[in-house]
C-alpha positions in Angstrom: -21.2 9.8 10.6 -24.1 8.0 9.0 -27.1 6.2 10.5 -28.1 3.2 8.4 -30.8 0.8 9.6 -30.2 1.7 13.3 -26.4 1.3 12.9 -24.2 4.4 13.6 -21.3 4.3 11.2 -18.2 6.5 11.6 -16.4 7.2 8.4 -12.9 8.8 8.4 -11.4 10.6 5.4 -8.1 12.2 4.8 -5.4 12.7 2.1 -2.0 11.2 1.7 1.2 12.3 -0.2 3.5 9.3 -0.6 6.7 8.5 -2.5 6.6 4.8 -1.5 3.9 2.1 -1.0 2.5 2.2 2.5 -0.2 1.2 4.9 -2.5 3.5 7.0 -3.6 1.8 10.2 -6.5 3.3 12.3 -6.9 1.9 15.8 -9.8 2.9 18.0 -10.3 2.5 21.8 -6.6 2.1 22.4 -4.8 1.7 25.7 -1.1 1.8 25.8 1.6 0.2 28.0 4.8 2.2 28.7 8.3 1.0 29.8 10.1 2.4 32.9 11.4 5.3 30.8 7.7 6.3 29.9 8.1 5.2 26.3 5.1 3.4 24.7 6.0 -0.2 24.0 2.6 -1.8 23.3 -0.9 -0.7 22.2 -4.0 -2.7 22.9 -7.4 -2.7 21.2 -10.4 -4.7 22.4 -10.2 -6.8 19.2 -8.9 -6.6 15.7 -12.2 -7.2 13.9 -14.1 -4.2 15.0 -11.5 -1.7 16.3 -8.7 -1.8 13.6 -8.9 -0.7 9.9 -6.0 -0.8 7.4 -5.7 0.8 4.0 -2.9 0.1 1.6 -1.8 2.8 -0.8 0.6 3.3 -3.7 3.1 6.1 -4.3 1.3 9.3 -5.4 0.4 12.8 -4.3 -3.0 14.0 -3.0 -4.5 10.5 -2.6 -7.8 10.7 -0.9 -8.8 8.0 1.5 -12.6 8.4 1.5 -15.2 7.7 4.2 -16.2 4.6 2.2 -12.8 3.0 2.7 -12.3 3.5 6.5 -15.5 2.9 8.5 -16.2 1.9 12.1 -19.5 0.7 13.5 -20.1 2.9 16.6 -22.3 0.2 18.1 -19.1 -1.7 18.9 -17.0 1.3 19.8 -19.5 3.0 22.1 -19.9 -0.2 24.1 -16.3 0.0 25.0 -16.4 3.8 25.4 -14.8 6.4 23.2 -14.9 9.0 26.0 -13.1 7.1 28.7 -11.0 9.3 31.1 -8.1 7.0 31.5 -4.6 8.4 31.4 -3.2 6.0 28.8 -6.4 5.7 26.7 -6.7 7.2 23.2 -10.0 7.1 21.3 -8.2 6.9 17.9 -4.7 6.5 16.7 -3.7 6.9 13.0 -0.4 5.5 11.9 1.3 5.5 8.5 4.0 3.0 7.7 5.9 2.2 4.5 5.2 -1.2 3.0 8.6 -1.9 1.3 11.6 -3.3 3.1 14.7 -1.2 3.2 
């Protein structure tokens, strides 16, 4: 986390091994809705602009997604509350999906 001109910036870094093109999606401040069988059917974020980041990647091993590529301004996130104690609330969800059809 960096503090730059009064702004608190959260940077996330990780590595990916991939044999196909894909997309990493990071959602913050997520609430989920479940169906009658308790299966998640919908995820909600306060808005796309400040709470969702995506990064596209190509096939390759040991690809590093650095803190400079995935960043969140904590001034927006803290206003919503990263530490809420709600049963269906998740401060962060990272999903990886393939980008090709088939």
